[in-house]
C-alpha positions in Angstrom: 39.5 -23.4 3.0 40.5 -25.2 6.1 41.4 -22.1 8.0 38.1 -20.5 6.9 36.0 -23.5 8.0 37.8 -23.3 11.4 36.9 -19.6 11.7 33.3 -20.3 10.8 33.1 -23.2 13.2 34.4 -21.0 16.1 32.2 -18.1 15.3 29.0 -20.1 15.4 29.9 -22.7 18.1 27.6 -21.3 20.7 24.4 -21.2 18.7 21.9 -24.0 18.3 20.0 -24.3 15.0 16.3 -23.5 15.0 14.3 -25.2 12.1 11.7 -22.4 12.2 14.2 -19.7 11.2 13.1 -17.8 8.1 15.4 -14.7 8.0 18.7 -13.4 9.4 20.4 -10.0 10.0 24.2 -10.5 9.7 27.0 -7.9 9.7 29.6 -7.8 7.0 32.8 -6.3 8.4 36.2 -8.2 8.4 35.7 -11.5 10.1 38.1 -10.6 12.9 35.6 -7.8 13.8 32.1 -9.0 13.0 32.6 -12.7 12.5 31.2 -13.6 15.9 28.0 -11.6 15.4 27.5 -13.1 12.0 28.3 -16.6 13.1 25.9 -16.5 16.0 23.1 -15.5 13.7 24.1 -17.9 10.9 24.2 -20.7 13.4 20.5 -20.6 13.7 20.3 -22.3 10.2 23.0 -24.9 10.7 22.1 -28.1 8.9 18.9 -26.7 7.4 18.0 -27.0 3.7 16.7 -24.0 1.7 16.2 -24.0 -2.1 16.7 -20.2 -2.3 18.5 -17.6 -0.3 17.6 -14.0 -1.0 20.5 -11.8 0.2 19.8 -8.2 0.7 22.9 -5.9 1.0 23.8 -2.3 0.8 26.0 -0.7 -1.8 29.2 0.8 -0.5 31.0 1.7 -3.8 28.3 2.2 -6.5 25.7 4.9 -6.2 22.3 3.4 -7.0 19.4 5.8 -6.8 16.1 3.9 -6.4 17.8 0.8 -8.0 18.5 -2.8 -7.0 21.5 -4.5 -8.6 21.5 -8.2 -9.5 24.5 -10.1 -11.0 25.1 -11.0 -14.6 27.2 -14.1 -13.8 25.7 -17.6 -13.0 27.7 -18.2 -9.8 29.9 -16.7 -7.1 33.1 -18.4 -6.0 34.6 -18.5 -2.5 37.3 -20.7 -1.0 34.6 -23.1 -0.1 33.4 -23.5 -3.7 30.8 -22.2 -6.1 27.4 -20.7 -5.1 25.0 -20.8 -8.0 22.8 -17.8 -8.7 19.0 -18.4 -9.1 18.8 -17.2 -12.7 15.0 -17.7 -12.9 14.5 -15.5 -9.9 16.8 -12.9 -11.4 14.8 -12.9 -14.7 11.6 -12.4 -12.8 12.9 -9.4 -10.9 14.3 -7.8 -14.0 10.7 -7.3 -15.2 10.7 -4.4 -12.8 12.6 -1.3 -14.1 14.1 -0.7 -10.6 16.2 -3.9 -11.0 19.4 -4.0 -13.1 22.3 -6.3 -13.7 25.9 -5.5 -13.2 28.9 -7.8 -12.4 31.2 -4.8 -11.8 29.0 -3.6 -9.0 28.8 -7.0 -7.4 32.6 -7.8 -7.9 33.5 -4.9 -5.7 30.8 -5.2 -3.0 31.9 -7.0 0.2 28.4 -6.8 1.9 27.2 -9.7 -0.1 30.5 -11.7 -0.5 31.3 -11.8 3.2 28.0 -13.6 4.0 28.5 -16.4 1.3 31.0 -18.6 3.2 28.6 -18.6 6.3 25.8 -19.8 4.1 28.0 -22.4 2.4 29.2 -23.7 5.8 25.9 -23.7 7.6 23.3 -24.8 5.0 22.9 -28.1 3.4 24.1 -28.1 -0.2 21.7 -27.3 -3.1 20.7 -23.8 -2.4 20.8 -21.0 -5.0 21.3 -17.3 -4.1 19.5 -14.1 -5.2 22.0 -11.4 -4.2 20.3 -8.0 -4.3 22.5 -4.9 -3.8 20.1 -2.2 -2.5 20.7 1.4 -3.5 19.5 4.6 -1.9 15.8 4.2 -2.2 12.6 6.1 -1.4 10.0 4.3 0.7 7.8 3.7 -2.4 10.7 2.0 -4.2 11.4 -0.3 -1.2 7.7 -1.2 -1.2 7.8 -1.9 -4.9 10.8 -4.2 -4.4 9.0 -6.0 -1.6 6.1 -6.5 -4.0 8.4 -8.1 -6.6 10.2 -10.3 -4.1 7.2 -11.7 -2.2 6.2 -14.2 -4.9 9.7 -15.7 -4.8 9.4 -16.4 -1.1 8.1 -19.7 0.2 8.8 -22.2 3.0 12.0 -23.2 1.4 13.4 -19.6 1.2 15.8 -17.9 3.6 16.1 -14.1 3.6 19.3 -12.5 4.8 19.8 -8.7 5.4 23.4 -7.8 5.5 24.2 -4.7 7.6 26.6 -3.3 10.1 25.1 -0.9 12.6 26.2 2.5 13.8 29.5 3.8 12.4 30.7 6.3 15.0 33.5 8.8 15.0 35.2 11.5 13.0 36.3 9.0 10.4 32.6 8.3 9.6 31.5 11.9 10.0 29.1 10.9 12.9 29.8 12.2 16.4 26.4 12.8 18.0 27.9 12.3 21.5 31.4 12.4 23.1 30.7 11.1 26.7 29.9 7.6 27.8 30.4 6.5 24.1 30.0 2.8 24.6 26.7 3.1 26.5 25.4 5.8 24.2 26.2 3.6 21.2 24.3 0.7 22.8 21.3 2.9 23.5 21.3 4.3 19.9 21.6 0.8 18.3 19.1 -0.9 20.5 16.7 2.0 19.9 16.9 1.0 16.2 16.7 -2.7 17.0 13.5 -2.1 19.0 11.6 -1.2 15.8 13.2 -4.2 14.1 11.8 -6.5 16.8 8.5 -4.9 16.3 8.7 -5.5 12.5 7.8 -1.9 12.0 9.5 -0.5 8.8 7.8 2.8 9.1 9.0 3.5 12.7 12.5 2.1 11.8 12.8 4.6 8.9 11.6 7.5 11.1 14.0 6.6 13.9 16.9 6.7 11.5 15.8 10.0 10.1 15.4 11.4 13.6 18.8 10.2 15.0 20.9 10.1 11.8 22.2 6.7 13.0 24.6 5.4 10.4 23.4 1.9 9.8 24.9 1.1 6.4 22.3 -1.7 5.6 19.3 0.3 6.8 17.4 -0.1 3.6 18.1 -3.8 3.2 16.8 -4.2 6.8 13.7 -2.1 5.9 13.1 -4.2 2.9 13.3 -7.3 5.0 10.8 -5.9 7.5 8.4 -5.2 4.6 8.7 -8.9 3.6 8.3 -10.6 7.0 5.0 -12.3 7.8 3.0 -11.1 10.8 3.9 -14.4 12.6 7.6 -13.7 12.6 9.3 -13.2 15.9 12.8 -11.6 16.2 15.6 -12.7 18.5 18.8 -10.8 19.1 21.7 -13.2 18.9 24.7 -10.9 19.4 25.6 -7.3 20.0 28.9 -5.6 20.4 31.0 -2.8 18.9 34.5 -2.8 17.4 35.8 -0.8 20.3 35.1 -3.8 22.5 37.8 -5.6 20.4 40.3 -2.8 19.8 39.8 -0.7 22.9 39.4 2.4 20.7 36.0 4.0 20.9 36.9 7.2 19.1 36.0 5.4 15.8 33.8 2.4 16.3 31.3 0.2 14.3 28.5 -1.7 15.9 27.6 -5.3 15.0 24.2 -7.0 15.4 23.4 -10.6 14.7 19.6 -11.5 14.7 17.3 -14.2 13.6 13.6 -14.4 12.8 11.4 -17.4 13.2 7.9 -18.0 11.8 6.2 -19.1 8.6 6.2 -17.4 5.2 2.8 -18.8 4.4 -0.5 -18.8 6.4 -2.1 -22.2 6.9 -4.2 -23.1 3.8 -6.9 -24.8 5.8 -7.1 -22.7 9.0 -9.9 -23.9 11.2 -12.8 -21.6 11.8 -14.5 -20.9 15.1 -18.1 -21.7 14.4 -18.9 -20.8 17.9 -16.2 -23.0 19.4 -15.0 -20.5 22.0 -16.6 -21.1 25.3 -17.6 -18.4 27.7 -14.7 -19.4 30.0 -12.4 -19.1 27.0 -13.6 -15.6 26.4 -13.3 -14.6 30.1 -9.7 -16.0 30.4 -8.7 -14.3 27.2 -10.0 -10.9 28.4 -8.3 -11.4 31.7 -5.1 -12.3 29.8 -5.3 -9.1 27.8 -5.8 -6.9 30.9 -3.1 -8.6 32.9 -0.6 -8.4 30.0 -1.1 -4.6 29.8 -1.0 -4.2 33.6 2.3 -6.0 33.8 3.9 -3.1 31.9 3.2 -1.0 35.0 3.6 -3.8 37.6 5.9 -6.6 36.5 4.8 -8.7 39.5 1.2 -8.7 38.3 0.2 -12.4 37.9 -1.2 -13.7 34.7 -4.4 -15.8 34.8 -4.3 -19.5 34.9 -4.8 -20.5 31.3 -4.8 -24.3 31.9 -8.6 -24.4 31.5 -8.5 -22.9 28.0 -10.0 -25.2 25.4 -8.3 -26.2 22.2 -10.3 -23.6 20.4 -8.4 -20.8 22.1 -5.1 -22.4 21.2 -5.8 -22.8 17.5 -4.2 -20.3 15.0 -6.5 -17.4 14.4 -6.3 -13.7 13.6 -7.3 -11.4 16.4 -7.8 -7.7 17.1 -7.7 -6.1 20.6 -9.6 -2.9 21.0 -9.5 -0.5 24.0 -12.2 2.0 24.8 -12.6 4.7 27.5 -16.0 6.1 28.1 -17.2 4.6 24.8 -14.4 6.3 22.8 -11.6 4.4 21.0 -8.3 4.4 22.9 -6.4 1.9 20.8 -6.9 -0.9 18.3 -4.4 -3.2 16.7 -4.6 -6.7 15.4 -3.5 -9.3 12.9 -5.8 -10.6 10.2 -4.1 -13.8 9.2 -4.1 -17.0 11.3 -0.4 -17.2 12.0 -0.2 -18.0 15.7 -2.4 -19.4 18.5 -5.2 -17.1 19.5 -4.0 -16.9 23.1 -0.6 -15.6 21.8 -2.2 -13.2 19.4 -4.4 -11.7 22.1 -1.5 -11.1 24.5 0.7 -9.6 21.8 -2.0 -7.3 20.3 -3.2 -6.2 23.8 0.2 -4.6 24.3 0.3 -3.1 20.8 -3.2 -1.6 21.3 -2.2 -0.1 24.6 1.3 1.2 23.8 1.9 1.1 20.1 -1.2 2.4 18.2 0.4 5.3 16.3 -3.0 7.2 16.6 -2.7 7.6 20.3 -0.1 8.2 23.0 0.9 5.2 25.1 -1.6 4.2 27.8 -1.0 5.8 31.2 -1.3 3.7 34.3 -4.1 5.8 35.7 -6.1 5.1 32.5 -6.0 1.3 32.9 -8.9 1.3 35.4 -11.2 3.2 33.0 -10.4 1.0 29.9 -12.7 -1.6 28.6 -11.2 -4.3 26.5 -12.8 -5.9 23.4 -11.4 -8.9 21.6 -12.3 -9.9 18.0 -11.3 -13.5 17.1 -11.3 -13.8 13.4 -12.0 -16.5 10.8 -9.4 -16.6 7.9 -10.0 -14.0 5.2 -11.2 -15.0 1.8 -11.7 -13.1 -1.5 -15.1 -12.1 -2.9 -15.9 -11.6 -6.5 -17.6 -8.2 -6.0 -18.0 -5.6 -3.3 -21.7 -6.4 -3.6 -21.0 -9.8 -2.0 -20.0 -8.1 1.3 -22.6 -8.3 4.1 -22.6 -5.4 6.6 -22.7 -6.6 10.2 -21.4 -10.1 9.2 -18.2 -9.4 7.3 -15.0 -7.7 8.2 -13.6 -6.0 5.1 -10.0 -5.9 3.8 -9.5 -3.5 0.8 -6.5 -3.5 -1.3 -5.6 -1.3 -4.2 -2.1 -1.0 -5.5 0.2 -0.6 -2.5 -2.7 0.8 -0.4 -4.9 -1.2 1.9 -7.1 -0.8 5.0 -9.4 -3.0 7.1 -12.7 -2.6 9.1 -13.8 -5.1 11.6 -17.4 -6.4 11.2 -18.7 -4.3 14.1 -17.4 -1.0 12.7 -20.2 -0.3 10.1 -23.1 -1.1 12.4 -21.6 1.0 15.2 -21.4 3.9 12.9 -24.8 3.3 11.2 -23.2 3.0 7.7 -24.5 1.2 4.8 -22.3 -0.8 2.4 -21.3 1.9 0.0 -20.8 4.4 2.8 -18.6 1.9 4.6 -16.5 1.4 1.5 -16.0 5.2 1.1 -14.7 5.4 4.6 -12.5 2.3 4.1 -11.0 3.9 1.0 -10.3 7.1 2.9 -8.7 5.1 5.7 -6.4 3.5 3.1 -5.3 7.0 2.0 -7.2 6.7 -1.3 -9.9 8.9 -2.9 -13.4 8.3 -1.5 -14.6 6.5 -4.6 -11.4 4.5 -5.2 -13.2 1.3 -4.2 -15.3 1.4 -7.2 -12.6 0.5 -9.7 -9.6 -1.8 -9.5 -9.9 -2.5 -5.8 -9.7 -6.1 -4.4 -11.7 -7.2 -1.4 -11.4 -10.0 1.2 -13.9 -10.7 4.0 -13.8 -12.4 7.3 -16.0 -13.0 10.3 -15.4 -12.4 13.9 -16.4 -13.7 17.3 -16.5 -10.4 19.3 -16.6 -10.3 23.1 -15.7 -7.6 25.6 -15.5 -6.9 29.3 
């Protein structure tokens, strides 16, 4: 125990705790290899208290097809003592047929066990673990697991995804390049991490399919991305490869330590606008959106002076940023829930609308002068009892049915000349459902928007 504690102290010595941390990505190789990367990530929760830690880890020895394995035992034991299993959470998850229990699977799986001493050393005592070994899963199964896990997550929950990154070399059956191996590995790994930073499970999955990158915990990471709130922000804590330690790059494994900050829950009493934004607020927010986009082409482009923004523009609100060229849509991305200050939401979503809307290619510099920018500052969504309670022109609409969902801003239906039922038909189709799917079993939330444009 004393030697282990000294290792853990050394691994994490350079990291300061962040009380806003809600999730981690940690590698799980032998400590002499991945201990520093794991420690620099785990150090972000040093001294924090969580009631529950959900540990998502890949299966290395048991083949689990579309399955997730939980333990039968009531605790795990390490040299630092016992870690109790959250038996109530386990029972809840076992209601879903994709979850099973097996101590033999857990007994032989290092991807969970190697993380436990870090948690014991860093966190205040009193937490329970939900160790989930993730099998080889289709996207729909990952989404179902996320649906089961989300009710277990609150402000006293930490989620950890256990994963090494690319396994390179003949020993691993993966040799996509033979020159400039170290730099090529970094480019490959950081390409995957780019989509983790963006919290985009779809693009992360597609990137792995395209490159074949051998990230052993890819599916635990995808599951984490499907759990994260929109407010979460990712920070890379450490990156290196085993070849940096051994000097041998012919067979090398990459290690990433990362942390996520944010809040699992949206504010319960988010403030509404009620006309609070001033004309100067709106002008500055539009200038901010344009300047943020322009800085991708010209990093020296100055941002507007935001010191004159009122408190209304600094409150937490959902926001969409829409780009149009000659009256035609050129990009639109936003966040519905009030998870961060409006000024930050506008800056972030301006970049997404310009460069990350999957319906369009990234904005070219020569297009920027032709773009007009529109911002929709949203009130918090709330459910309605019936679709008949929705008011066209006033309400933005969020439709959910099963795992499918879609949203229209308040201005969409009037711009298209649609009535209520026609709007819901198009919304169902946008969600990938049948045109009449909204009539039965769908749930609706509505919100309002303060819309302004250049």
